C-alpha positions as CSV (number, residue, x, y, z in Angstrom):
1,M,7.5,32.5,52.0
2,G,7.6,32.5,48.0
3,I,8.4,35.4,45.7
4,V,4.7,36.2,45.4
5,G,4.5,36.7,49.3
6,W,7.5,38.7,49.0
7,I,6.0,41.1,46.6
8,I,2.8,41.3,48.5
9,L,4.8,42.0,51.7
10,G,7.0,44.8,49.6
11,L,3.5,46.4,48.4
12,L,2.3,46.5,52.0
13,A,5.4,47.6,53.3
14,A,5.8,50.4,50.9
15,G,2.4,51.7,51.9
16,I,3.4,51.8,55.5
17,A,6.7,53.3,54.7
18,K,4.9,55.9,52.8
19,L,2.6,56.7,55.4
20,L,5.6,57.2,57.7
21,L,7.1,59.6,55.2
22,P,4.4,61.7,53.6
23,G,4.8,64.1,50.9
24,R,5.4,64.0,47.2
25,D,7.9,61.4,45.8
26,P,9.9,62.5,42.7
27,G,8.8,59.1,40.8
28,G,5.1,58.9,41.3
29,L,3.1,55.7,42.7
30,I,4.8,53.1,40.4
31,I,8.3,54.0,41.2
32,T,7.4,54.5,45.0
33,T,5.8,50.9,44.7
34,L,8.8,49.4,43.1
35,I,11.3,51.1,45.5
36,G,8.9,49.6,48.3
37,I,9.2,46.0,47.0
38,A,13.0,46.5,46.6
39,G,13.3,47.7,50.1
40,A,11.3,44.7,51.5
41,F,13.8,42.2,49.5
42,T,16.9,44.5,50.8
43,G,15.4,44.7,54.4
44,G,14.9,40.9,54.5
45,W,18.0,39.8,52.9
46,L,19.9,42.3,55.3
47,S,18.4,40.9,58.4
48,A,19.1,37.5,57.5
49,R,22.7,38.1,56.5
50,F,23.8,40.4,59.3
51,L,21.5,40.1,62.1
52,D,21.3,36.4,62.1
53,R,17.8,36.4,61.6
54,P,16.7,33.8,59.4
55,I,13.8,34.6,56.9
56,Q,10.7,33.2,58.2
57,T,8.1,31.1,56.2
58,E,5.1,32.6,57.6
59,F,3.9,35.7,56.2
60,F,3.0,37.3,59.7
61,D,6.3,37.3,61.3
62,A,6.8,40.7,63.1
63,A,10.6,40.6,62.5
64,T,10.3,39.9,58.7
65,W,7.6,42.8,58.7
66,G,9.8,45.2,60.5
67,S,12.8,44.5,58.3
68,A,10.7,45.1,55.0
69,I,9.1,48.2,56.4
70,A,12.7,49.7,57.5
71,G,14.1,48.6,54.3
72,S,11.4,50.2,52.2
73,F,11.7,53.6,54.5
74,V,15.4,53.6,53.9
75,L,15.3,53.2,50.2
76,L,12.5,56.0,50.0
77,V,14.5,58.2,52.1
78,A,17.5,57.8,49.8
79,Y,15.6,58.0,46.5
80,R,14.0,61.7,48.0
81,I,17.6,62.7,48.8
82,L,18.9,61.7,45.5
83,F,16.2,62.7,43.1
84,G,13.9,64.8,45.2
85,H,14.3,68.0,43.1
86,S,14.0,66.2,39.6
87,R,10.0,66.9,39.5
88,R,8.3,70.2,40.2
């Protein structure tokens, strides 16, 4: 899967992570989307590196999706913890 596939996967993973974590985000839609894309990359890298799960070339691999969603979710939670009170 190329860089465009990972960006699309990151966008979709960000949407799913946002559904799992409702409420206002301190950065708005654009920052949330960028965090989701970064989470997908991070989750995929961590999955390949530490869980001995190679990144698949198919777009519809359940483990790739799970790691991307989990990475997006973790980064969104961390972002809310660090910057949650900066926007009123």
